[in-house]
N, C-alpha and C positions, 0 to 999 in steps of 0.2 A: 430561526437558528443562525448564529453567526457563521460567516463564510468559512473561517478557519476550522471551526468545529465540524462543519459539514465536510470539508476536505479531509480532515482527520478521520472521520467516520467512513467516508468513501474509501480512503486508503486502507483502513482496517478490514472493511468488507471485501475489498479486492484481495487482500491477503488471505482471507478465509477461502475465497475462490481458488487462489493459488494452492492452498493446502489440499483442497479436494482434487485439483488437477495433479498434484504430486502423488497422491494416493492412487489415482487412476493410472498414471504413468508407471507406477511401481507394482500395483496389484491388479490392474485391469478392472473390468466391471463397468458397465455403462451407467450405473447409478452414481458413481463418483463423478463421471464426466458430465452428466446432466445436472447434478448438484452444483458442480463448479461453474458451469455456464450460467445457471440460474443466479447464483451468488454474484458472478461478474455483472450480470444485467442489473441487479439491485444496486451494486456499487456504482455503476455508470450512471444510474438514474440520479443518485445523490450528487455525483460529479457534475452532471449537466445543470443541476439547480445552482451550483456555484458559479457557473458561467454567466448567469444573469447579472451577477454583481462583480465578478473578478475578471481580470485580464486572462485570456486563455493560456498564454505562455506561463504566467505566474501560477495559475491554478494547476496546470499540468505538471510543473516542476515540483510543487508542493505534494501533489498526489503521488508522483513517482517516488519522491524521497520518503514519504511516510510508508509506502509499500515496501521499499527496499529496507528501511530500517527495521520494520516489523518482521520481514522475512528473514533477515539475518538473525534476529533474536529468536524467533520461532524455530528456524532451522537448527540453531545451536541447541536449544532446549529439547525439542521434540524429535528431530531427525539426526541428532548427534553429528551435525555437519561441523567441520573444523572452524574454530574461532581463532582470530589473530588480532594482534595489536593494530594492524593495518585496517581491519574491519572496524575496530573500535574508533580509530581516527576518522574513518569515513562516516560513521554514525555522528560523531561530534561535529564534523564539517557540515553534514547534511542538516543537523539541527540548527547550526549557525546560519546556514543559507536560508532555512525557513524563517528564522527570526529576522534576517536582513530583508528578505522579500516582503514580509509583513510590515516591517518598519518603514519600508519604502512606499507604502500605500498611504 
């Protein structure tokens, strides 16, 4: 699997873990916590695979950007967290940063 695809998948898996942790923080229940930790572990396993081929700083930056972008979108859709043009600008800049980081390789 190409490195960028693996990083995108890893970031989305970590986002799923974040969602479970959000439910745990707002609703309680150890099942959400255990599920969140398990999902984080799976996401990190994908991330570690990318480190075999990618610079750690670039891989980490892409992973974090994918996670943040997806969390902003999911937070807006599912948790009704506020949306702003500033956040949209941040998403656009993050996507541009991912593109520039990949073009630099």
